[in-house]
C-alpha positions in Angstrom: -56.9 3.7 41.3 -58.4 6.9 39.8 -60.8 7.4 36.9 -61.3 10.2 34.4 -64.2 11.2 32.2 -63.0 12.5 28.8 -64.4 13.5 25.4 -64.0 10.5 23.0 -63.0 12.7 20.0 -60.7 15.3 21.6 -59.6 13.3 24.7 -60.0 16.5 26.8 -61.1 16.0 30.4 -64.6 16.8 31.5 -64.0 19.0 34.5 -66.4 18.8 37.4 -67.5 22.2 38.6 -68.9 20.8 41.9 -65.7 19.1 43.2 -63.9 20.3 46.3 -60.9 21.1 44.0 -62.5 23.2 41.3 -61.6 21.9 37.9 -60.8 18.4 39.2 -60.7 15.7 36.6 -60.0 12.5 38.6 -62.5 10.4 40.5 -61.8 7.8 43.2 -64.2 5.2 41.7 -65.8 4.4 38.4 -69.2 5.0 40.0 -68.1 8.5 41.1 -67.0 9.2 37.5 -70.4 8.0 36.1 -72.2 10.2 38.7 -70.2 13.2 37.7 -71.1 12.6 34.0 -74.7 12.3 34.9 -74.7 15.5 36.9 -73.0 17.4 34.1 -75.6 16.1 31.6 -78.6 16.9 33.9 -77.1 20.5 34.5 -76.8 20.8 30.7 -73.0 21.3 30.8 -72.7 18.3 28.5 -74.9 18.0 25.4 -74.6 14.3 24.8 -73.4 11.7 27.3 -72.4 9.3 24.5 -69.6 11.8 23.5 -67.8 10.9 26.7 -66.1 7.8 28.1 -64.6 6.8 31.4 -61.2 5.2 31.8 -58.6 4.5 34.5 -56.3 7.4 34.7 -53.1 5.5 34.1 -54.5 3.7 31.0 -55.9 7.0 29.8 -52.6 8.9 30.1 -50.5 6.2 28.6 -52.7 4.8 25.8 -55.7 7.1 25.0 -54.8 10.7 25.6 -53.8 12.6 22.4 -50.5 14.4 22.2 -49.8 17.6 20.2 -46.6 19.2 19.1 -46.5 23.0 19.8 -43.9 25.7 19.2 -42.2 27.5 22.1 -43.7 31.1 22.1 -40.3 32.8 22.5 -37.9 30.7 20.5 -40.3 29.4 17.9 -38.8 25.9 18.1 -40.9 22.7 18.2 -41.3 21.2 21.6 -41.7 17.5 22.4 -45.3 16.2 22.1 -47.4 17.1 25.1 -50.8 16.2 26.3 -53.9 18.1 25.1 -54.8 18.5 28.8 -51.6 20.4 29.7 -52.5 23.5 31.7 -51.4 26.8 30.2 -49.2 27.7 33.2 -46.8 24.8 32.3 -47.1 25.1 28.5 -44.2 27.1 27.0 -46.4 27.8 23.9 -48.6 30.2 26.0 -48.0 33.7 27.2 -49.2 32.6 30.7 -46.2 30.3 31.0 -43.8 33.1 30.3 -45.5 35.7 32.5 -45.5 33.6 35.7 
């Protein structure tokens, strides 16, 4: 079971700069997620801890995470809804996707 720390309003992951995998957003335990949020707050990378919440990854991705509709950069057609946390390298609405 994995956990994520996310912004309550935007549902964007809080990425942990100190993880082995830079930019990691999942934690093995709820305690590890809480510790990551506390580290971010103490290092002043997070203004207010109350703006963030912790959830199980599966529950988050199925029920909480916001989806957005974007347009394909080349064709201009609407794409199916995708997560707000979709990386640019797999998002056809970005130039990065088409340059790789």
